[in-house]
C-alpha positions in Angstrom: -35.1 50.2 24.1 -33.3 53.1 26.3 -30.1 55.0 26.2 -29.0 55.0 29.8 -29.6 58.7 29.9 -31.8 59.2 33.3 -34.4 61.7 32.3 -35.9 62.4 35.8 -36.4 60.9 39.2 -39.6 59.7 40.1 -41.2 59.3 43.4 -42.9 56.0 44.7 -46.4 57.3 45.8 -48.0 53.9 46.7 -47.2 50.3 46.6 -50.3 47.8 46.4 -50.0 44.0 46.5 -52.9 42.0 44.8 -51.9 38.3 45.0 -48.8 37.7 43.0 -48.9 40.9 41.6 -47.7 44.3 42.9 -48.9 47.8 41.4 -46.7 50.5 41.8 -47.9 54.0 41.8 -45.0 56.9 40.6 -45.2 60.5 40.7 -43.3 62.0 38.0 -41.7 65.7 37.3 -44.4 67.9 35.7 -44.6 67.2 32.0 -42.5 63.8 32.2 -45.5 61.8 31.1 -46.7 64.3 28.3 -48.1 62.2 25.6 -47.6 58.8 27.4 -49.8 56.0 26.1 -51.2 53.0 28.2 -48.9 50.3 27.0 -45.7 52.6 26.8 -42.5 51.3 28.1 -40.7 53.3 30.7 -37.6 52.4 32.5 -37.7 52.6 36.4 -34.6 51.9 38.0 -33.1 50.1 34.7 -36.3 47.7 34.6 -38.4 48.0 31.8 -42.1 48.6 32.9 -45.4 49.0 31.0 -47.7 52.2 31.8 -50.9 50.3 33.1 -52.7 54.0 33.7 -51.4 57.4 33.4 -53.3 60.4 34.7 -51.6 64.4 35.1 -47.9 63.3 36.4 -48.8 59.8 38.1 -48.4 56.4 36.3 -49.4 53.0 37.6 -47.0 50.0 36.5 -48.0 46.2 37.6 -44.8 44.3 38.7 -44.9 40.4 38.5 -43.2 37.6 40.4 -40.4 37.6 37.9 -39.6 41.3 37.9 -39.8 41.3 41.7 -37.6 38.2 42.0 -34.8 39.6 39.5 -34.7 43.0 40.6 -34.4 45.7 43.6 -38.1 46.9 42.8 -39.2 44.2 45.6 -37.7 46.5 48.1 -39.4 49.9 47.1 -41.6 51.6 49.4 -43.6 54.9 49.6 -41.4 58.1 49.3 -38.5 56.2 47.9 -36.9 57.9 44.4 -36.3 56.0 41.3 -34.5 56.8 38.0 -36.6 57.1 35.2 -36.1 57.3 31.3 -38.7 57.2 28.7 -38.3 54.6 25.9 -35.9 55.4 22.7 -37.4 56.8 19.5 -36.0 56.5 16.3 -33.9 59.8 15.5 -33.4 60.3 19.1 -29.7 61.1 20.2 -27.9 57.9 22.1 -26.0 59.7 24.9 -25.3 56.4 26.7 -25.4 52.9 24.9 -28.4 50.8 24.2 -30.2 49.4 27.1 -33.0 46.8 27.0 -34.2 47.4 30.4 -34.0 43.6 31.2 -32.3 43.3 34.5 -29.6 40.6 34.9 -28.9 40.9 38.4 -28.7 42.8 41.7 -25.5 44.5 43.1 -24.6 45.6 46.5 -22.8 49.0 47.1 -20.1 47.9 49.1 -18.0 51.1 49.3 -18.2 54.8 48.3 -15.4 56.8 48.2 -16.7 60.6 48.6 -14.4 63.9 47.1 -15.6 67.2 47.0 -17.3 67.1 43.8 -17.5 63.5 42.7 -17.9 60.0 44.4 -16.3 56.6 43.3 -18.8 53.7 44.3 -17.8 50.0 44.3 -20.6 47.6 43.2 -20.2 43.6 44.1 -22.2 41.4 41.6 -22.6 37.4 41.7 -19.3 35.8 40.7 -20.9 34.3 37.6 -21.3 37.8 36.1 -18.0 39.4 36.8 -16.5 37.9 33.6 -18.7 40.0 31.6 -17.5 43.5 33.4 -14.3 45.0 31.8 -12.7 47.9 32.8 -13.6 51.1 30.4 -16.8 49.0 29.3 -20.4 49.9 29.7 -22.8 48.8 32.2 -26.4 49.7 33.2 -26.8 50.4 36.9 -30.1 51.6 38.0 -31.0 52.4 34.4 -27.8 54.7 34.1 -25.2 54.1 31.3 -22.1 54.3 33.2 -18.4 53.8 32.3 -16.5 51.0 34.6 -13.2 52.3 36.0 -12.0 49.3 37.7 -12.8 45.6 38.0 -11.4 43.1 40.8 -12.4 39.7 39.6 -11.4 38.2 42.8 -13.7 40.0 44.8 -16.4 40.2 41.9 -16.4 44.1 42.4 -16.4 47.0 39.9 -16.0 50.6 40.6 -17.7 53.7 38.9 -16.7 57.2 38.8 -19.6 59.7 39.0 -19.4 63.1 38.1 -21.4 66.0 39.7 -24.1 66.0 36.8 -24.8 62.4 37.3 -24.9 62.8 41.3 -27.6 65.6 40.8 -29.7 64.0 38.1 -29.8 60.4 39.4 -30.5 58.7 42.9 -26.9 58.1 43.2 -26.3 61.1 44.9 -28.4 59.7 48.1 -27.0 56.3 47.7 -25.7 54.3 50.8 -23.5 51.4 51.3 -25.5 48.3 51.4 -28.0 49.6 48.8 -29.1 47.6 46.1 -28.5 48.3 42.4 -30.3 46.8 39.1 -27.5 45.7 36.6 -27.9 45.0 33.0 -24.7 43.8 31.4 -23.7 45.0 27.8 -25.1 42.7 25.6 -22.2 43.0 22.8 -19.6 42.3 25.5 -21.7 39.4 26.7 -22.1 38.1 23.5 -18.4 38.0 22.6 -17.5 36.4 26.0 -20.1 33.6 25.6 -18.9 33.0 22.0 -15.2 32.8 23.1 -15.8 30.6 25.7 -17.9 28.2 23.4 -15.4 28.1 20.7 -12.6 27.3 23.3 -14.9 24.4 24.7 -15.5 23.1 21.3 -11.6 23.1 20.5 -11.0 21.4 23.8 -13.6 18.6 23.1 -12.3 18.1 19.6 
């Protein structure tokens, strides 16, 4: 589990395809991997990955076809930066909201409004998922816990306002229109929406 508070940006050092599995090597800031064990979970751009090897400030992760198909990790190349967060420990402060690291879909950045110190970014998601996205609700975007500021259900888009701290600490500061982003829907919201739909359907069929 993760909190959605991005702790570091990691750089892709190497991507190697071995059959259907892709092995990715990342370089992390000094000290980020301190005490990390083989088998530990680290959120990479919102996707929960397992450490298969770690030495110094580098770690390896294997990406299976399911992860490649469902996330933007399939587009990674050497030199790219990604958001990283180590897994939550009991007793840690939850500054964002609980994330599982299980990506629901990939969104596209369709617009960016740049201001002097902040930015408003518009993301487009598949139409079947917009029902889970609500103004002032939480959403995980590339592993960052963010608050939704506006939703356009007809266009299947939502907006996020990014403060200077978020722009500086995450990869959003270097994002461009057309970039892809991993999305994790808030599980509580999803459960409520699905339950209400099921109840209403049962009443209709009764």
